[in-house]
RODO-2510 file (C-alpha; in nm, 4 decimals, decimal comma):
residues 607
     n   res          X          Y          Z
     1     m    -1,1196    -2,2011    -2,9409
     2     p    -1,1271    -1,8407    -2,8097
     3     a    -0,8125    -1,7233    -2,6366
     4     p    -0,8264    -1,7250    -2,2545
     5     t    -0,9345    -1,4017    -2,0882
     6     q    -0,6465    -1,1640    -2,0191
     7     p    -0,6285    -1,0337    -1,6597
     8     i    -0,7970    -0,6971    -1,6075
     9     e    -0,4654    -0,5243    -1,5447
    10     n    -0,3167    -0,6620    -1,8676
    11     h    -0,5064    -0,4039    -2,0689
    12     g    -0,4368    -0,0583    -2,1980
    13     v    -0,7139     0,1877    -2,2767
    14     v    -0,7617     0,4165    -2,5744
    15     g    -1,0523     0,6491    -2,6403
    16     d    -1,1911     0,9664    -2,7917
    17     m    -1,3979     1,1037    -2,4996
    18     r    -1,7031     0,9360    -2,6500
    19     t    -1,6080     0,5791    -2,5689
    20     v    -1,3105     0,3681    -2,4582
    21     a    -1,1573     0,0456    -2,5875
    22     l    -0,9591    -0,2002    -2,3737
    23     v    -0,6666    -0,3586    -2,5575
    24     g    -0,4987    -0,6658    -2,4100
    25     m    -0,1283    -0,7380    -2,4112
    26     d    -0,2057    -1,0156    -2,6603
    27     g    -0,3246    -0,7588    -2,9160
    28     a    -0,6989    -0,8164    -2,8698
    29     v    -0,9620    -0,5472    -2,8236
    30     d    -1,1498    -0,7225    -2,5441
    31     f    -1,4002    -0,4498    -2,4587
    32     l    -1,5630    -0,1679    -2,6550
    33     c    -1,9011     0,0007    -2,6236
    34     w    -2,0118     0,1829    -2,9386
    35     p    -2,0667     0,4663    -3,0021
    36     r    -2,0786     0,5946    -2,6411
    37     f    -1,9452     0,4917    -2,3011
    38     d    -2,2896     0,3659    -2,2005
    39     s    -2,3888     0,2071    -2,5325
    40     p    -2,4127    -0,1725    -2,5636
    41     t    -2,0860    -0,3512    -2,6309
    42     v    -1,9659    -0,4624    -2,9713
    43     f    -1,6635    -0,6364    -2,8175
    44     a    -1,6874    -0,7940    -2,4720
    45     s    -1,4657    -1,1022    -2,4713
    46     l    -1,3403    -0,9797    -2,1325
    47     l    -1,6820    -1,0857    -2,0016
    48     d    -1,7294    -1,3928    -2,2216
    49     p    -1,4573    -1,5249    -2,4564
    50     d    -1,7167    -1,7192    -2,6601
    51     k    -2,0114    -1,4802    -2,6891
    52     g    -1,8677    -1,1364    -2,6170
    53     g    -1,6843    -1,0657    -2,9422
    54     s    -1,3311    -0,9355    -2,9969
    55     f    -1,0973    -0,7730    -3,2459
    56     r    -0,7759    -0,9710    -3,2333
    57     i    -0,4479    -0,9001    -3,4131
    58     a    -0,1732    -1,1477    -3,3257
    59     p     0,1724    -1,2003    -3,4709
    60     v     0,2700    -1,5633    -3,5199
    61     l     0,5749    -1,5504    -3,2956
    62     p     0,5828    -1,8512    -3,0610
    63     g     0,7223    -1,7627    -2,7212
    64     a     0,7214    -1,3887    -2,7889
    65     r     0,7372    -1,1559    -2,4901
    66     e     0,4543    -0,9034    -2,4802
    67     k     0,5115    -0,5417    -2,3790
    68     q     0,2825    -0,2416    -2,3670
    69     l     0,3526     0,1282    -2,3329
    70     y     0,1936     0,4595    -2,4135
    71     l     0,3695     0,6970    -2,6458
    72     p     0,4953     0,9610    -2,4006
    73     d     0,2279     1,2023    -2,2768
    74     t    -0,0461     1,0533    -2,4971
    75     n    -0,3242     0,7967    -2,4959
    76     i    -0,1766     0,6219    -2,8007
    77     l    -0,1027     0,2633    -2,7026
    78     l     0,1847     0,0539    -2,8338
    79     t     0,1727    -0,3248    -2,7918
    80     r     0,5006    -0,4989    -2,8787
    81     f     0,5853    -0,8635    -2,9365
    82     l     0,9553    -0,9487    -2,9009
    83     s     1,1032    -1,2754    -3,0193
    84     e     1,4348    -1,4010    -3,1531
    85     h     1,2456    -1,4649    -3,4778
    86     g     1,1173    -1,1104    -3,5140
    87     v     0,9679    -0,8054    -3,3478
    88     a     0,6178    -0,6762    -3,4182
    89     e     0,4080    -0,3946    -3,2796
    90     i     0,0519    -0,2665    -3,2892
    91     s    -0,0327     0,0971    -3,2300
    92     d    -0,3909     0,1620    -3,1177
    93     f    -0,5737     0,4917    -3,0843
    94     m    -0,9119     0,6507    -3,1343
    95     a    -0,8938     0,9479    -3,3656
    96     i    -0,9270     1,2882    -3,2012
    97     s    -0,8214     1,6394    -3,2930
    98     d    -0,8106     1,9967    -3,1668
    99     d    -0,9017     2,1231    -3,5135
   100     g    -1,2665     2,0170    -3,5098
   101     p    -1,4614     1,6905    -3,4960
   102     m    -1,3158     1,3807    -3,6580
   103     p    -1,5078     1,0719    -3,7671
   104     q    -1,5324     0,8270    -3,4798
   105     a    -1,2770     0,5580    -3,5554
   106     l    -1,0669     0,2974    -3,3810
   107     v    -0,7371     0,2836    -3,5681
   108     r    -0,5053    -0,0189    -3,5405
   109     r    -0,1718     0,0059    -3,7206
   110     v     0,0423    -0,3081    -3,7422
   111     k     0,4147    -0,2957    -3,8100
   112     c     0,7002    -0,5402    -3,8456
   113     v     1,0041    -0,3960    -3,6705
   114     r     1,2535    -0,6765    -3,7300
   115     g     1,2566    -0,9979    -3,9296
   116     t     0,9596    -1,1253    -4,1289
   117     v     0,6395    -1,1795    -3,9303
   118     d     0,3091    -1,3491    -4,0096
   119     f    -0,0025    -1,1951    -3,8550
   120     q    -0,3465    -1,3384    -3,7867
   121     v    -0,6529    -1,1134    -3,7604
   122     s    -1,0050    -1,1852    -3,6417
   123     c    -1,2632    -0,9077    -3,6177
   124     a    -1,5747    -1,0644    -3,4662
   125     p    -1,8192    -0,8073    -3,3277
   126     r    -2,1159    -0,9172    -3,1185
   127     f    -2,3786    -0,6461    -3,1067
   128     d    -2,6074    -0,5486    -2,8179
   129     y    -2,3990    -0,7140    -2,5430
   130     g    -2,3746    -1,0279    -2,7588
   131     r    -2,7521    -1,0681    -2,7900
   132     a    -2,8118    -0,9527    -3,1501
   133     a    -2,7391    -1,1315    -3,4742
   134     h    -2,5730    -0,9419    -3,7572
   135     t    -2,4919    -0,9624    -4,1250
   136     v    -2,1649    -0,8916    -4,3047
   137     q    -2,1470    -0,7207    -4,6422
   138     r    -1,8137    -0,7328    -4,8193
   139     g    -1,6876    -0,4461    -5,0339
   140     d    -1,3644    -0,3282    -5,1917
   141     g    -1,1160    -0,3181    -4,9035
   142     e    -1,3925    -0,3123    -4,6460
   143     a    -1,6545    -0,5145    -4,4646
   144     v    -1,9715    -0,3733    -4,3088
   145     f    -2,1212    -0,5430    -4,0032
   146     t    -2,4922    -0,4568    -3,9555
   147     s    -2,6803    -0,5596    -3,6428
   148     e    -3,0303    -0,7031    -3,6629
   149     t    -3,1705    -0,4913    -3,3821
   150     p    -3,4455    -0,2269    -3,3728
   151     g    -3,1825     0,0428    -3,3174
   152     r    -2,9700    -0,0935    -3,6038
   153     l    -2,5995    -0,0331    -3,5670
   154     a    -2,3486    -0,0770    -3,8463
   155     l    -1,9697    -0,0788    -3,8291
   156     r    -1,7288    -0,0668    -4,1206
   157     l    -1,3865    -0,2304    -4,1078
   158     r    -1,1455    -0,0849    -4,3638
   159     t    -0,8138    -0,2479    -4,4481
   160     p    -0,5895    -0,3020    -4,7534
   161     v    -0,5143    -0,6523    -4,6249
   162     p    -0,6916    -0,9368    -4,8125
   163     f    -0,9496    -1,1030    -4,5896
   164     r    -1,2291    -1,3575    -4,5899
   165     v    -1,5654    -1,3587    -4,4135
   166     r    -1,6635    -1,6626    -4,2088
   167     d    -1,9283    -1,7076    -3,9371
   168     g    -2,0051    -1,3364    -3,9218
   169     a    -1,6406    -1,2370    -3,8685
   170     v    -1,3558    -1,1045    -4,0801
   171     h    -1,0427    -1,3191    -4,0827
   172     a    -0,7065    -1,2439    -4,2384
   173     r    -0,3532    -1,3768    -4,2464
   174     f    -0,0731    -1,1717    -4,3935
   175     t     0,3031    -1,1284    -4,3788
   176     l     0,5087    -0,8148    -4,3212
   177     a     0,8815    -0,7690    -4,3638
   178     a     1,0882    -0,5312    -4,1531
   179     g     0,9665    -0,1743    -4,1976
   180     e     0,6334    -0,2723    -4,3548
   181     s     0,2983    -0,1889    -4,1971
   182     a    -0,0743    -0,2407    -4,2449
   183     a    -0,3741    -0,0629    -4,0952
   184     f    -0,7252    -0,1504    -3,9835
   185     v    -0,9879     0,1181    -3,9228
   186     l    -1,3208     0,0476    -3,7498
   187     e    -1,5832     0,3195    -3,7920
   188     d    -1,9539     0,3987    -3,7994
   189     a    -2,1060     0,2829    -4,1291
   190     l    -2,4506     0,4424    -4,0955
   191     a    -2,3659     0,8089    -4,0543
   192     f    -2,1998     0,8362    -4,3979
   193     d    -2,2703     0,6977    -4,7447
   194     a    -1,8995     0,6545    -4,8070
   195     s    -1,6186     0,5923    -4,5617
   196     p    -1,5185     0,9208    -4,3926
   197     t    -1,1753     0,7709    -4,3284
   198     g    -1,1233     0,6536    -4,6831
   199     a    -0,8562     0,9066    -4,7768
   200     p    -0,5234     0,7317    -4,8427
   201     d    -0,3448     0,9372    -4,5774
   202     f    -0,6150     0,9131    -4,3085
   203     v    -0,4224     0,6768    -4,0803
   204     a    -0,1052     0,8866    -4,0838
   205     e    -0,2895     1,2169    -4,0529
   206     s    -0,5192     1,0982    -3,7751
   207     f    -0,2204     0,9543    -3,5869
   208     k    -0,0489     1,2925    -3,6039
   209     a    -0,3631     1,4819    -3,5015
   210     t    -0,4312     1,2440    -3,2125
   211     h    -0,0714     1,2610    -3,0927
   212     n    -0,0779     1,6413    -3,1058
   213     f    -0,4097     1,6542    -2,9203
   214     w    -0,2956     1,4459    -2,6249
   215     h     0,0525     1,5936    -2,6137
   216     g    -0,0906     1,9452    -2,6174
   217     w    -0,3520     1,8668    -2,3545
   218     i    -0,1113     1,7175    -2,1003
   219     g     0,1293     2,0023    -2,1742
   220     r    -0,1178     2,2300    -1,9933
   221     c    -0,0773     2,0294    -1,6706
   222     k     0,0675     2,2531    -1,3998
   223     y     0,1835     1,9759    -1,1701
   224     r     0,5626     1,9813    -1,1390
   225     g     0,6143     1,7857    -0,8195
   226     r     0,7286     1,4343    -0,7315
   227     w     0,5659     1,1358    -0,9049
   228     q     0,4954     1,3544    -1,2056
   229     e     0,4687     1,0610    -1,4452
   230     m     0,1966     0,8881    -1,2384
   231     v     0,0038     1,2119    -1,1852
   232     r     0,0105     1,2938    -1,5557
   233     r    -0,0983     0,9420    -1,6487
   234     s    -0,3866     0,9732    -1,4012
   235     a    -0,4833     1,3030    -1,5621
   236     l    -0,4833     1,1394    -1,9054
   237     v    -0,7066     0,8621    -1,7706
   238     l    -0,9535     1,1184    -1,6344
   239     k    -0,9617     1,2959    -1,9689
   240     l    -1,0353     0,9642    -2,1426
   241     l    -1,3301     0,9108    -1,9075
   242     t    -1,4713     1,2594    -1,9692
   243     s    -1,7561     1,3091    -2,2143
   244     r    -1,6505     1,5691    -2,4693
   245     e    -2,0171     1,6338    -2,5492
   246     y    -2,1547     1,6714    -2,1968
   247     g    -1,8561     1,7457    -1,9702
   248     s    -1,9535     1,4646    -1,7311
   249     v    -1,7076     1,1989    -1,6121
   250     v    -1,7939     0,8286    -1,6042
   251     a    -1,6858     0,6378    -1,2949
   252     a    -1,5153     0,3718    -1,5080
   253     a    -1,5109     0,2509    -1,8661
   254     t    -1,6547    -0,0944    -1,7979
   255     f    -1,9341    -0,2927    -1,6393
   256     g    -1,9506    -0,6400    -1,4891
   257     l    -1,5893    -0,6753    -1,3760
   258     p    -1,5983    -0,8439    -1,0355
   259     e    -1,4905    -0,7278    -0,6919
   260     q    -1,4306    -1,0959    -0,6144
   261     i    -1,3520    -1,3638    -0,8716
   262     g    -1,6606    -1,5838    -0,8983
   263     g    -1,8667    -1,3456    -0,6842
   264     e    -2,1829    -1,1435    -0,7410
   265     r    -2,0403    -0,7943    -0,6804
   266     n    -2,0376    -0,7034    -1,0477
   267     w    -2,1670    -0,3531    -1,1231
   268     d    -2,2041    -0,1111    -1,4128
   269     y    -1,9917     0,2020    -1,3636
   270     r    -2,0458     0,3725    -1,7009
   271     y    -2,2422     0,6563    -1,5402
   272     t    -2,1737     0,9810    -1,3585
   273     w    -2,1989     0,9947    -0,9804
   274     i    -2,2679     1,3238    -0,8027
   275     r    -2,0230     1,1980    -0,5399
   276     d    -1,7381     1,2254    -0,7873
   277     a    -1,8053     1,5949    -0,8448
   278     s    -1,5940     1,7547    -0,5752
   279     f    -1,3070     1,5093    -0,6205
   280     t    -1,3085     1,5675    -0,9968
   281     v    -1,3338     1,9462    -0,9810
   282     y    -1,0638     1,9602    -0,7133
   283     a    -0,8251     1,7370    -0,9091
   284     l    -0,8775     1,9175    -1,2391
   285     m    -0,8262     2,2587    -1,0830
   286     r    -0,5143     2,1466    -0,8968
   287     l    -0,3684     2,0363    -1,2283
   288     g    -0,4633     2,3573    -1,4083
   289     y    -0,7587     2,2288    -1,6078
   290     g    -1,0113     2,5004    -1,5329
   291     e    -1,1929     2,4520    -1,8628
   292     e    -1,2679     2,0861    -1,7884
   293     a    -1,3724     2,1695    -1,4327
   294     a    -1,6079     2,4367    -1,5649
   295     a    -1,7628     2,1925    -1,8154
   296     f    -1,8317     1,9420    -1,5384
   297     m    -1,9775     2,2191    -1,3231
   298     r    -2,2176     2,3127    -1,6042
   299     w    -2,3328     1,9515    -1,6048
   300     i    -2,3774     1,9705    -1,2262
   301     e    -2,5720     2,2962    -1,2590
   302     a    -2,8067     2,1315    -1,5081
   303     r    -2,8783     1,8561    -1,2540
   304     c    -2,9480     2,1227    -0,9902
   305     d    -3,2118     2,2634    -1,2275
   306     e    -3,3828     1,9221    -1,2003
   307     l    -3,4128     1,8995    -0,8218
   308     g    -3,7058     1,7044    -0,6901
   309     p    -3,9999     1,8945    -0,5402
   310     d    -3,8391     1,8514    -0,1979
   311     g    -3,4994     1,9789    -0,3204
   312     s    -3,3392     1,6351    -0,3543
   313     l    -3,0983     1,4990    -0,6157
   314     q    -3,0364     1,1522    -0,7510
   315     i    -2,7028     1,0008    -0,6571
   316     m    -2,6089     0,9293    -1,0204
   317     y    -2,7187     0,9990    -1,3755
   318     g    -2,6444     0,8974    -1,7302
   319     i    -2,3648     1,0930    -1,8925
   320     d    -2,6321     1,2945    -2,0752
   321     g    -2,8162     1,3629    -1,7499
   322     r    -3,0910     1,1026    -1,7925
   323     h    -3,2487     0,9858    -1,4700
   324     e    -3,3538     0,6265    -1,5314
   325     l    -3,0767     0,3634    -1,5190
   326     p    -3,2683     0,0349    -1,4871
   327     e    -3,0565    -0,2625    -1,3931
   328     q    -3,0736    -0,5918    -1,5796
   329     m    -2,8697    -0,9101    -1,5794
   330     l    -2,7083    -1,0476    -1,8943
   331     g    -2,7608    -1,4141    -1,8195
   332     h    -2,6150    -1,5288    -2,1508
   333     l    -2,2657    -1,3995    -2,0616
   334     s    -2,0398    -1,6263    -1,8563
   335     g    -1,8757    -1,3324    -1,6773
   336     y    -1,5119    -1,2452    -1,6181
   337     r    -1,3576    -1,5769    -1,5116
   338     g    -1,7012    -1,7090    -1,4204
   339     s    -1,8140    -1,4070    -1,2154
   340     v    -2,1901    -1,3738    -1,2534
   341     p    -2,4351    -1,2134    -1,2796
   342     v    -2,3141    -0,9625    -1,5382
   343     r    -2,5184    -0,6480    -1,4793
   344     v    -2,5883    -0,3450    -1,6967
   345     g    -2,7689    -0,0436    -1,5611
   346     n    -2,7448     0,0323    -1,1918
   347     a    -3,0331    -0,0061    -0,9474
   348     a    -2,8531     0,2170    -0,6975
   349     f    -2,9655     0,5238    -0,8942
   350     d    -3,2730     0,5612    -0,6727
   351     q    -3,1015     0,4876    -0,3404
   352     l    -3,0848     0,7454    -0,0631
   353     q    -2,7211     0,8455    -0,0165
   354     l    -2,7105     1,1678     0,1799
   355     d    -2,3353     1,2166     0,1452
   356     i    -2,3732     1,3360    -0,2162
   357     y    -2,4911     1,6788    -0,1004
   358     g    -2,1653     1,7423     0,0787
   359     e    -1,9576     1,6447    -0,2204
   360     l    -2,1689     1,8612    -0,4491
   361     m    -2,1534     2,1664    -0,2235
   362     d    -1,7792     2,1219    -0,1803
   363     s    -1,7359     2,1200    -0,5587
   364     v    -1,9464     2,4349    -0,5946
   365     y    -1,7509     2,6065    -0,3171
   366     l    -1,4167     2,5138    -0,4750
   367     h    -1,5251     2,6188    -0,8218
   368     n    -1,6487     2,9528    -0,6894
   369     k    -1,3146     2,9995    -0,5109
   370     y    -1,0768     2,8925    -0,7876
   371     g    -1,2867     2,9025    -1,1044
   372     e    -1,6004     3,0917    -1,1996
   373     p    -1,8278     3,2730    -0,9498
   374     v    -2,1594     3,1040    -0,8732
   375     h    -2,4505     3,2748    -1,0466
   376     h    -2,7906     3,3659    -0,9025
   377     d    -3,0032     3,0849    -1,0484
   378     l    -2,7669     2,8165    -0,9217
   379     w    -2,7645     2,9731    -0,5754
   380     v    -3,1469     2,9675    -0,5645
   381     n    -3,1353     2,5924    -0,6388
   382     l    -2,8601     2,5360    -0,3835
   383     v    -3,0673     2,6985    -0,1108
   384     r    -3,3431     2,4447    -0,1816
   385     l    -3,0865     2,1650    -0,1812
   386     v    -2,9313     2,2678     0,1516
   387     d    -3,2763     2,3088     0,3045
   388     y    -3,3434     1,9470     0,2008
   389     v    -3,0268     1,8423     0,3840
   390     c    -3,1413     2,0317     0,6943
   391     e    -3,4708     1,8412     0,6869
   392     n    -3,3268     1,4954     0,6192
   393     w    -2,9745     1,4674     0,7618
   394     q    -3,0851     1,2400     1,0462
   395     k    -3,2312     0,9736     0,8175
   396     p    -3,0585     0,6378     0,7750
   397     d    -2,9438     0,5731     0,4171
   398     e    -2,7507     0,3321     0,1966
   399     g    -2,4314     0,5366     0,2315
   400     i    -2,1235     0,5899     0,0177
   401     w    -2,0732     0,2168    -0,0430
   402     e    -2,4304     0,1732    -0,1745
   403     v    -2,5127    -0,1175     0,0560
   404     r    -2,7978    -0,3472    -0,0397
   405     g    -2,8647    -0,4844     0,3056
   406     g    -3,0794    -0,2055     0,4484
   407     r    -3,0256     0,1525     0,5542
   408     q    -2,8072     0,2563     0,8458
   409     d    -2,7111     0,5771     1,0233
   410     f    -2,3704     0,6037     0,8585
   411     l    -2,1009     0,8329     0,9941
   412     y    -1,9845     0,9310     0,6463
   413     s    -2,3340     1,0438     0,5470
   414     r    -2,3563     1,2619     0,8595
   415     l    -2,0087     1,3987     0,7933
   416     m    -2,0917     1,5032     0,4383
   417     c    -2,4243     1,6548     0,5440
   418     w    -2,2128     1,8726     0,7753
   419     v    -1,9933     1,9583     0,4741
   420     a    -2,3001     2,0524     0,2671
   421     v    -2,4275     2,2988     0,5251
   422     d    -2,0809     2,4279     0,6132
   423     r    -1,9909     2,5039     0,2505
   424     a    -2,3263     2,6733     0,1960
   425     i    -2,2584     2,9017     0,4941
   426     r    -1,9051     2,9764     0,3743
   427     l    -2,0249     3,0489     0,0215
   428     a    -2,3069     3,2745     0,1419
   429     n    -2,0671     3,4700     0,3627
   430     k    -1,8062     3,4989     0,0880
   431     r    -2,0529     3,6164    -0,1766
   432     s    -2,3060     3,7897     0,0524
   433     f    -2,5761     3,5550    -0,0756
   434     p    -2,9114     3,5511     0,1075
   435     g    -3,0071     3,2372     0,2960
   436     p    -3,1540     3,1084     0,6215
   437     m    -2,8210     3,1433     0,7998
   438     d    -2,9526     3,1004     1,1542
   439     r    -3,1108     2,7686     1,0654
   440     w    -2,8075     2,6473     0,8698
   441     q    -2,5691     2,7325     1,1527
   442     r    -2,7922     2,5567     1,4036
   443     v    -2,8097     2,2411     1,1885
   444     r    -2,4348     2,2462     1,1234
   445     n    -2,3742     2,2602     1,4996
   446     d    -2,6266     1,9818     1,5640
   447     i    -2,4532     1,7502     1,3143
   448     y    -2,1133     1,8324     1,4622
   449     h    -2,2271     1,7459     1,8130
   450     e    -2,4031     1,4271     1,7044
   451     i    -2,0891     1,2959     1,5371
   452     f    -1,8790     1,3553     1,8484
   453     d    -2,1473     1,2383     2,0902
   454     r    -2,2949     0,9357     1,9130
   455     f    -2,0376     0,8079     1,6629
   456     w    -1,7399     0,8208     1,8991
   457     d    -1,6732     0,4874     2,0683
   458     p    -1,4804     0,5539     2,3926
   459     e    -1,3768     0,1882     2,4209
   460     r    -1,2304     0,1738     2,0715
   461     k    -1,1188     0,5363     2,0922
   462     a    -1,2387     0,5798     1,7360
   463     f    -1,5237     0,7072     1,5216
   464     v    -1,7219     0,4020     1,4038
   465     q    -1,8966     0,3134     1,0795
   466     h    -2,2573     0,3647     1,1875
   467     l    -2,4693     0,3979     1,4996
   468     g    -2,4686     0,0774     1,7030
   469     s    -2,1527    -0,0499     1,5350
   470     k    -1,7986    -0,0972     1,6557
   471     s    -1,6659    -0,1509     1,3020
   472     m    -1,4207     0,0743     1,1259
   473     d    -1,4901     0,2176     0,7819
   474     a    -1,2226     0,3704     0,5588
   475     s    -1,4542     0,6575     0,4663
   476     v    -1,3677     0,7982     0,8103
   477     l    -1,0359     0,8970     0,6504
   478     m    -1,2195     1,1867     0,4874
   479     m    -1,2827     1,3581     0,8237
   480     p    -0,9626     1,5679     0,8252
   481     l    -0,9606     1,5979     0,4447
   482     v    -1,2906     1,7901     0,4515
   483     k    -1,1699     1,9939     0,7522
   484     f    -1,4228     1,8547     0,9988
   485     i    -1,1541     1,7633     1,2514
   486     s    -0,7949     1,8703     1,2981
   487     p    -0,5496     1,6082     1,1671
   488     s    -0,3599     1,6441     1,4967
   489     d    -0,6672     1,6054     1,7222
   490     p    -0,6076     1,3183     1,9690
   491     r    -0,9446     1,1672     1,8760
   492     w    -0,8454     1,1671     1,5147
   493     l    -0,5013     1,0173     1,5778
   494     s    -0,6535     0,7297     1,7753
   495     t    -0,9121     0,6791     1,4985
   496     l    -0,6316     0,6663     1,2430
   497     a    -0,4586     0,4045     1,4565
   498     a    -0,7814     0,1993     1,4635
   499     v    -0,8067     0,2185     1,0846
   500     d    -0,4476     0,0959     1,0619
   501     e    -0,5207    -0,1920     1,2971
   502     d    -0,8480    -0,3065     1,1373
   503     l    -0,8353    -0,2151     0,7709
   504     v    -0,4756    -0,1783     0,6529
   505     d    -0,3030    -0,4786     0,4963
   506     d     0,0557    -0,3914     0,4091
   507     s     0,0006    -0,0601     0,2269
   508     l    -0,3515    -0,1421     0,1101
   509     v    -0,6797    -0,0512     0,2769
   510     y    -1,0126    -0,2327     0,2914
   511     r    -1,3185    -0,0069     0,2894
   512     y    -1,4589    -0,2219     0,5728
   513     r    -1,4218    -0,5795     0,6907
   514     i    -1,7137    -0,7914     0,5760
   515     g    -1,8371    -1,0250     0,8461
   516     e    -1,6639    -0,8397     1,1283
   517     g    -1,9603    -0,6329     1,2365
   518     a    -2,0054    -0,4766     0,8914
   519     s    -2,2605    -0,6094     0,6424
   520     d    -2,3630    -0,4814     0,3015
   521     g    -2,6301    -0,7358     0,2134
   522     l    -2,4200    -0,9186    -0,0455
   523     r    -2,2483    -1,2561    -0,0457
   524     g    -1,8745    -1,3013    -0,0677
   525     d    -1,5692    -1,0920     0,0039
   526     e    -1,3876    -0,8207    -0,1862
   527     g    -1,0411    -0,6772    -0,2292
   528     t    -0,8780    -0,3689    -0,0876
   529     f    -1,0128    -0,0412    -0,2243
   530     c    -0,7532     0,1610    -0,4126
   531     i    -0,9169     0,4951    -0,3367
   532     c    -0,9069     0,4145     0,0364
   533     s    -0,5350     0,3413     0,0129
   534     f    -0,4719     0,6884    -0,1297
   535     w    -0,7030     0,8473     0,1296
   536     y    -0,4919     0,6750     0,3933
   537     v    -0,1740     0,8234     0,2455
   538     e    -0,3169     1,1745     0,2543
   539     s    -0,4508     1,1298     0,6076
   540     l    -0,1091     1,0149     0,7286
   541     a     0,0557     1,3114     0,5610
   542     r    -0,1913     1,5601     0,7066
   543     s    -0,1352     1,4080     1,0494
   544     g     0,2368     1,4809     1,0197
   545     d     0,3741     1,1327     0,9505
   546     l     0,5312     1,2294     0,6203
   547     q     0,7864     0,9508     0,5889
   548     q     0,5311     0,6789     0,6576
   549     a     0,2903     0,8476     0,4151
   550     r     0,5593     0,8517     0,1483
   551     f     0,6494     0,4880     0,2133
   552     i     0,2843     0,3783     0,1868
   553     f     0,2328     0,5931    -0,1222
   554     e     0,5325     0,4450    -0,3017
   555     k     0,4204     0,0924    -0,2185
   556     t     0,0673     0,1628    -0,3409
   557     l     0,2062     0,3014    -0,6653
   558     g     0,3818    -0,0330    -0,7051
   559     y     0,0427    -0,2008    -0,7423
   560     a    -0,0449    -0,0017    -1,0553
   561     s    -0,0636    -0,1879    -1,3825
   562     h     0,2316    -0,1880    -1,6214
   563     l     0,0793     0,1265    -1,7734
   564     g     0,0131     0,3078    -1,4447
   565     l    -0,3590     0,2256    -1,4425
   566     y    -0,5811     0,1112    -1,1549
   567     a    -0,9036    -0,0813    -1,1276
   568     e    -1,1345    -0,0240    -0,8324
   569     e    -0,9790    -0,2878    -0,6060
   570     l    -0,6796    -0,5141    -0,5565
   571     g    -0,6974    -0,8823    -0,4688
   572     p    -0,4784    -1,0791    -0,2269
   573     s    -0,2009    -1,1326    -0,4828
   574     g    -0,2183    -0,7784    -0,6180
   575     e    -0,4502    -0,8691    -0,9057
   576     h    -0,6834    -0,5902    -1,0177
   577     l    -1,0539    -0,6319    -0,9447
   578     g    -1,3625    -0,4313    -1,0287
   579     n    -1,4247    -0,1930    -1,3142
   580     f    -1,1306    -0,0476    -1,5031
   581     p    -0,9828     0,2053    -1,5189
   582     q    -1,1430     0,3631    -1,2140
   583     a    -1,1725     0,7433    -1,2117
   584     f    -1,2142     0,7624    -0,8328
   585     t    -0,8814     0,5872    -0,7765
   586     h    -0,6910     0,8177    -1,0086
   587     l    -0,8573     1,1240    -0,8517
   588     a    -0,7418     1,0127    -0,5066
   589     l    -0,3908     0,9440    -0,6384
   590     i    -0,3683     1,3003    -0,7718
   591     s    -0,4926     1,4458    -0,4430
   592     a    -0,2518     1,2382    -0,2308
   593     a     0,0454     1,3172    -0,4556
   594     h    -0,0346     1,6890    -0,4569
   595     y    -0,0612     1,7195    -0,0800
   596     l     0,2285     1,4886     0,0050
   597     d     0,4606     1,6583    -0,2425
   598     r     0,3891     2,0027    -0,0983
   599     a     0,4235     1,8777     0,2593
   600     l     0,7586     1,7108     0,1874
   601     s     0,8910     2,0248     0,0216
   602     a     0,7652     2,2408     0,3076
   603     s     0,9475     2,0141     0,5529
   604     g     1,2726     2,0893     0,3747
   605     e     1,3069     1,7620     0,1860
   606     r     1,4405     1,8145    -0,1625
   607     g     1,2308     1,6808    -0,4488
***
C-alpha cells in the first residue's frame, strides 16, 4: 500500500532554477515536474498516492522522529531520522554551479550517522501526470525509465546499490553502518549516450558546487535587519522559483493543491503572472539582486513587444512567454486528500484583469529608478499600454482574485489603473519622455475622484470591494502601499479598522469573506491568504502602529513551515493550503520585514 500523503507543509523544496522537487519528511520525493517547472510530472504522489508516482527512501527505524533542515544559507535539504536504534539522514539537492551548466540531476545521498540502519528504496516514476506507460531497461548500476508517449521522456537512475525491477519501478534494500553512505542520481537519459554524471566523484563534486552556488548567491543579500533568517530563506525560495533560462518567476512550484480540503479551488500556478512583476522587482532590488531584477525586466519587455493591437497584455504567460495555457482536468488523479478536480493549465490566462497594468508600470518605474534606465523602444510600447488603460479603466473585470462568477467594478482594479497612469506620468517627467500628458493627467484625476466618490461607503466608513458592495477586500491594503492615500488619512484609518473587523482572524487575514456579500462563482470556502497577512502588517506599520505590526508579524511568522516556507493559504488549524511554496507570500514577507525593520529602527528601537 502507498504511504499516506504527507501534509503540504511537511515538505522541503530543492531545485536548479529549471524545476523543483518536493521532498517529504518521510524521505519521499512526492512531486517533481521534469525537465521544467511547467512540464508534466514524473512524481506526483502528493496528488495521488496510487497513480502519481514517487521516489521514496526510508530507513527501517520504527518510531523514528523525523527532522528536516536546510544546510545554512543553501537550498540543500537534510532529512534526518532519529531513533534509539540508529540515526540516518538523506541529503537532497539538484546540481547547480556558477562555473557553467551542469547536467540536470536530482541527487539523493543517504548516510548512516549512528548504529546500523536498513534502508528501503522505491523509485516509481509515472510519466505525463500519471497517464503514460513506461518501460524499464536495466544496466550496470543504472536503470532507464522510458515513457511511451509521443514526446518520449527517459530518466536514468544511477546507484551503486543492488536493486531489482518490479512493476515498472526500481526497488532496493540495503544496510549501512555508521559513517557509510550511498547515493542515487536521477537524470535525463535522452540528451546523452552515456551518463553525464557517471564520474566516480560526481556526487561529492556536485554537492560542493551546489553548496558554493547557493552560499555565494545569498552572500550577496544586502538585508541586515531583523528577521534576517526568514528574509534570506524567502530570497532563496524566490531564486528557486526563477527560471535561469528566461528570467521569469513562477507563482508556485505546484498545481492542484487545494484552497479547501475536498474543494474545487485547485489551480495550476506554474506560470508567470504580470501582477507579480512589481512585487518581484521591488523585493529583488531591496535585497541587492539587481541582476535578477534586470533579467525579469527583460522578460517583461519581451511581453511588451507582444502587445495586442489595442495595446493590451495578457495577465499571465508561460515561463518562456507562450500565450496559450489551456486548462484541463486530470480526472484519473484522486487529488490531495480527495480534493478534485486536479487542473493543469489555467483558463484565467484570457481573463480581463485591469490591475496588471499598474503592477507592470510600477515595476518599470522602480527599475528605471534603482536599476537600468528605460530605453526608447520600451517607452513606445508603454505609451500604447497606458493609452489602453485610459480607454478601458472603467470596464468591469475579473480582478486580482480571478473570480469566475462574472465581472465586477473592483476597487483594486481601479486603484492599479491609477497606479499605471501615475507611474507613466512620473516616468515621463523624470526622463523627459514624450507622451499625451494632458490626457494622462486628466484620466489619473478621474480615477482618483471615482474611487473617493463611488467606492467610499459613508455608513461603513471604508472603501469597499466593488461598486454596489458593502464587503471588505484585503486588496484594499495596497492603497497606502502604492501611495494612493496617506497612511494617516482618517478615511484610510477607518478602512483599516473595517478590514480588522471583517477579515482578520487572530493575526491572519482573509482576502474576502465568501457568502458575506462577496462571491467568486466557486463552491466552498478557503483559508486565510498569507500575502494578505503580510500586507496587513505593512499597512499597520505605515499607519504608525509599529508595536501591533510587529506583534502581528511575529505571529504570522509562527505559521511558517518547519523550514520557513509558506503555501498560498492557511487553514483553521494552521495547516498549509494551496500551491507551495508560494512566491507571492515570500515577496510580501520581504516587503513587510524591510519596511517594519526600518520603521522600528527609525523610532529608536534597537534591533
